[in-house]
C-alpha positions as CSV (number, residue, x, y, z in Angstrom):
1,M,-96.1,-24.3,110.3
2,T,-94.7,-27.8,111.0
3,S,-91.9,-28.1,113.5
4,L,-88.8,-29.5,111.9
5,K,-85.9,-31.6,113.4
6,Y,-82.4,-30.5,112.5
7,T,-79.0,-32.1,112.7
8,L,-76.1,-29.7,112.6
9,V,-72.6,-30.9,111.5
10,V,-69.8,-28.6,112.7
11,L,-66.5,-29.0,110.8
12,G,-64.7,-25.8,112.0
13,P,-62.6,-25.4,115.2
14,A,-63.7,-23.2,118.0
15,Y,-61.3,-20.5,117.1
16,G,-59.5,-19.4,113.9
17,I,-62.5,-19.4,111.5
18,Q,-66.1,-18.5,111.9
19,S,-68.0,-21.7,111.0
20,A,-68.3,-23.1,114.6
21,Y,-69.5,-19.7,115.9
22,C,-72.0,-19.4,113.0
23,A,-73.3,-22.9,113.9
24,Y,-73.7,-21.8,117.5
25,Q,-75.5,-18.6,116.5
26,F,-77.8,-20.6,114.2
27,A,-78.6,-23.2,116.9
28,Q,-79.3,-20.5,119.4
29,A,-81.6,-18.5,117.1
30,L,-83.4,-21.7,116.0
31,L,-84.2,-22.7,119.5
32,L,-85.1,-19.3,120.8
33,N,-87.2,-18.1,117.9
34,T,-88.9,-21.1,116.4
35,S,-90.7,-24.3,117.4
36,H,-88.1,-26.4,115.5
37,T,-85.8,-28.7,117.4
38,I,-82.2,-29.9,117.1
39,K,-81.8,-33.7,117.1
40,N,-78.0,-33.6,117.3
41,I,-75.0,-31.4,116.9
42,F,-72.2,-33.5,115.5
43,F,-68.6,-32.3,115.6
44,Y,-66.3,-33.7,112.9
45,A,-62.8,-33.1,111.5
46,D,-61.4,-29.9,113.2
47,G,-64.8,-29.3,114.7
48,V,-63.9,-31.7,117.5
49,Y,-61.8,-28.9,119.0
50,N,-65.0,-27.4,120.2
51,G,-65.2,-30.1,122.8
52,N,-61.7,-29.6,124.3
53,R,-62.0,-28.9,128.0
54,Y,-58.6,-27.2,128.0
55,T,-59.5,-24.5,125.5
56,D,-58.8,-21.2,127.3
57,P,-59.7,-18.1,125.3
58,A,-58.5,-14.6,126.2
59,N,-60.7,-12.6,128.6
60,D,-62.0,-10.4,125.8
61,E,-62.9,-13.3,123.5
62,F,-66.2,-15.2,123.3
63,D,-65.8,-18.6,125.0
64,L,-67.4,-20.9,122.4
65,V,-66.7,-24.1,124.3
66,S,-68.6,-22.8,127.4
67,A,-71.4,-21.4,125.1
68,W,-71.9,-24.9,123.6
69,Q,-72.1,-26.4,127.1
70,E,-74.6,-23.8,128.2
71,L,-76.8,-24.4,125.1
72,A,-76.6,-28.2,125.7
73,K,-77.6,-27.8,129.3
74,K,-80.4,-25.3,128.7
75,Y,-82.1,-27.3,125.8
76,D,-80.9,-30.8,126.7
77,L,-79.0,-31.1,123.4
78,P,-76.6,-33.9,122.5
79,L,-73.2,-32.6,121.6
80,T,-71.6,-35.6,119.8
81,I,-68.0,-35.7,118.7
82,C,-66.5,-38.2,116.2
83,V,-64.2,-40.4,118.2
84,A,-61.8,-41.2,115.3
85,A,-61.4,-37.5,114.4
86,S,-61.0,-36.7,118.1
87,L,-58.3,-39.2,118.8
88,R,-56.3,-38.0,115.8
89,R,-56.4,-34.5,117.3
90,G,-55.7,-35.4,120.9
91,I,-59.3,-35.2,122.3
92,T,-59.9,-38.1,124.6
93,E,-62.2,-39.0,127.5
94,E,-59.7,-37.3,129.8
95,N,-60.0,-33.9,128.2
96,I,-63.4,-33.8,126.7
97,A,-65.6,-30.9,127.9
98,D,-68.8,-31.5,129.9
99,Y,-71.9,-32.2,127.8
100,F,-69.9,-33.5,124.9
101,Q,-69.7,-37.2,124.2
102,L,-67.5,-39.3,121.9
103,T,-69.4,-41.3,119.4
104,G,-69.0,-42.8,116.0
105,L,-70.3,-41.9,112.5
106,G,-73.2,-44.3,113.2
107,E,-74.6,-41.7,115.6
108,L,-74.4,-39.1,112.8
109,T,-76.1,-41.5,110.3
110,E,-78.9,-42.2,112.7
111,S,-79.4,-38.5,113.5
112,I,-79.5,-37.7,109.8
113,T,-82.1,-40.4,109.2
114,L,-84.3,-39.1,111.9
115,S,-84.0,-35.4,110.9
116,D,-85.9,-33.2,108.4
117,R,-82.9,-31.0,107.7
118,V,-79.1,-31.3,107.9
119,I,-76.9,-28.2,107.9
120,Q,-73.1,-28.3,107.7
121,F,-71.0,-25.5,109.1
């Protein structure tokens, strides 16, 4: 089977709805169980909240921001956040979580061009 390159687009926030958590689970399963790779995980719209360093879940809740960071570190994944969407929601260089980087839609366009599959969550 040919190895495919994926781009994931995350539109949902870290908490409140399941889309960002589903994206995380998909990425983790893809990387653990297949030879496929992830070219980029791009956070857009409310998805930019996944990169907020000051997110502080309750002790009994899954820490999705930390989970994204661990996944990025383990697999050397780019976690890119739309700068325009981030600034509208108060995410700046001062409060962006480690392993996340502010980029423009050009980064997403390039990633889509170089990928075999694009999945939106």
